[in-house]
C-alpha positions as CSV (number, residue, x, y, z in Angstrom):
1,X,-9.2,-53.2,26.0
2,X,-9.9,-57.1,25.3
3,X,-12.4,-58.0,22.7
4,X,-14.3,-61.3,23.0
5,X,-17.4,-62.9,21.3
6,X,-19.4,-63.1,24.7
7,X,-18.4,-59.3,25.5
8,X,-20.1,-58.2,22.2
9,X,-23.1,-60.1,22.8
10,X,-23.6,-59.1,26.2
11,X,-24.2,-55.7,25.4
12,X,-27.9,-54.8,24.3
13,X,-26.6,-52.3,21.4
14,X,-24.2,-54.7,20.0
15,X,-26.9,-57.2,20.1
16,X,-29.1,-55.1,18.0
17,X,-26.1,-54.6,15.5
18,X,-25.4,-58.1,15.2
19,X,-29.0,-59.0,14.4
20,X,-29.2,-56.3,11.8
21,X,-26.0,-57.7,10.1
22,X,-27.2,-61.3,10.3
23,X,-30.7,-60.3,8.6
24,X,-28.6,-58.3,5.8
25,X,-26.7,-61.3,5.4
26,X,-29.7,-63.4,4.9
27,X,-31.5,-61.1,2.8
28,X,-28.4,-60.7,0.3
29,X,-28.3,-64.6,0.2
30,X,-32.0,-64.7,-0.7
31,X,-31.8,-62.0,-3.3
32,X,-28.7,-63.4,-5.0
33,X,-30.5,-67.0,-5.4
34,X,-32.8,-65.1,-7.8
35,X,-29.6,-64.2,-10.3
36,X,-27.9,-67.5,-9.8
37,X,-28.0,-69.9,-13.1
38,X,-29.4,-73.5,-11.8
39,X,-28.6,-76.9,-12.8
40,X,-31.4,-78.6,-10.9
41,X,-32.0,-82.4,-10.9
42,X,-35.5,-82.0,-9.4
43,X,-38.4,-79.4,-10.0
44,X,-38.2,-77.6,-6.6
45,X,-34.5,-77.0,-6.9
46,X,-35.6,-74.6,-9.8
47,X,-37.5,-72.1,-7.4
48,X,-35.7,-69.3,-6.1
49,X,-35.1,-69.2,-2.3
50,X,-36.1,-72.8,-1.8
51,X,-32.8,-74.0,-0.4
52,X,-33.1,-71.0,2.4
53,X,-36.6,-71.9,3.0
54,X,-36.1,-75.5,3.3
55,X,-33.2,-75.0,5.7
56,X,-35.1,-72.8,8.0
57,X,-38.1,-75.2,7.9
58,X,-35.7,-78.0,8.9
59,X,-33.7,-76.2,11.6
60,X,-37.1,-75.4,13.2
61,X,-38.3,-79.0,12.9
62,X,-34.9,-80.2,14.4
63,X,-35.3,-77.8,17.3
64,X,-39.0,-78.8,18.3
65,X,-38.5,-82.5,17.7
66,X,-35.5,-82.6,20.0
67,X,-37.3,-80.7,22.6
68,X,-40.1,-83.2,22.4
69,X,-37.9,-86.1,22.6
70,X,-36.2,-84.7,25.4
71,X,-39.4,-84.1,27.5
72,X,-41.1,-87.5,26.5
73,X,-37.9,-89.9,26.7
74,X,-34.8,-88.1,28.5
75,X,-36.5,-86.2,31.5
76,X,-37.4,-87.9,34.5
77,X,-39.8,-86.9,37.5
78,X,-38.0,-84.8,40.2
79,X,-38.5,-88.0,42.5
80,X,-37.4,-90.5,40.1
81,X,-34.4,-91.8,42.0
82,X,-36.0,-91.4,45.4
83,X,-38.3,-94.5,44.9
84,X,-36.7,-97.9,46.1
85,X,-35.5,-99.9,43.2
86,X,-38.0,-102.9,44.2
87,X,-40.8,-100.5,44.3
88,X,-41.8,-101.4,47.9
89,X,-42.8,-98.8,50.2
90,X,-41.2,-99.0,53.8
91,X,-43.0,-101.8,56.1
92,X,-44.0,-103.9,52.8
93,X,-43.1,-107.7,52.6
94,X,-41.5,-108.8,49.4
95,X,-43.2,-112.0,48.2
96,X,-39.8,-113.3,46.7
97,X,-37.5,-112.9,49.7
98,X,-40.2,-112.8,52.9
99,X,-38.1,-109.9,54.1
100,X,-39.7,-106.8,55.3
101,X,-38.0,-103.2,55.6
102,X,-37.9,-102.1,59.2
103,X,-39.9,-98.8,59.2
104,X,-40.3,-98.7,63.0
105,X,-36.9,-96.9,63.7
106,X,-34.9,-94.2,62.0
107,X,-32.0,-94.8,60.1
108,X,-30.0,-92.8,62.4
109,X,-31.1,-94.7,65.5
110,X,-30.3,-98.0,63.7
111,X,-26.9,-96.9,62.9
112,X,-25.9,-95.6,66.2
113,X,-27.2,-99.0,67.6
114,X,-25.0,-100.8,65.3
115,X,-22.0,-98.5,66.1
116,X,-22.4,-99.1,69.8
117,X,-22.5,-102.8,69.4
118,X,-19.3,-102.9,67.2
119,X,-17.8,-100.9,70.3
120,X,-19.0,-103.3,72.9
121,X,-17.5,-106.1,70.9
122,X,-14.2,-104.4,70.5
123,X,-14.0,-103.7,74.4
124,X,-14.8,-107.2,75.1
125,X,-11.9,-108.6,72.8
126,X,-9.4,-106.1,74.4
127,X,-10.3,-107.6,78.0
128,X,-10.2,-111.0,76.5
129,X,-6.4,-110.4,75.4
130,X,-5.7,-108.8,78.9
131,X,-6.7,-112.2,80.9
132,X,-9.9,-110.8,81.8
133,X,-8.8,-108.1,83.7
134,X,-9.8,-104.6,82.9
């Protein structure tokens, strides 16, 4: 039987035991804070349990702030990369280059036409090398 941390956490009964263990350790730490002699530099360092409370509030702040930053700054819309880099929709003319994007033909039809053109050029070259005879 192989024990792993993931195996311990996956079972609901073990998860409850671990949660109780962590809460017990937290309670012992906060209670022990009442009996420790302090050499504080600031007034708030004299308050028993202040370090635990400050650490808990700081952790919550970091999590909430990180999620806010992630949603506002890092996340993009689902179709963010689907837009063209120029910002033009198909068929609009660019004022800088004067070029238009051809929206009348599907991309597959355009590529098959260009492949057919290349193939016909290749056949004409072969015919030219053989003296014009097929």
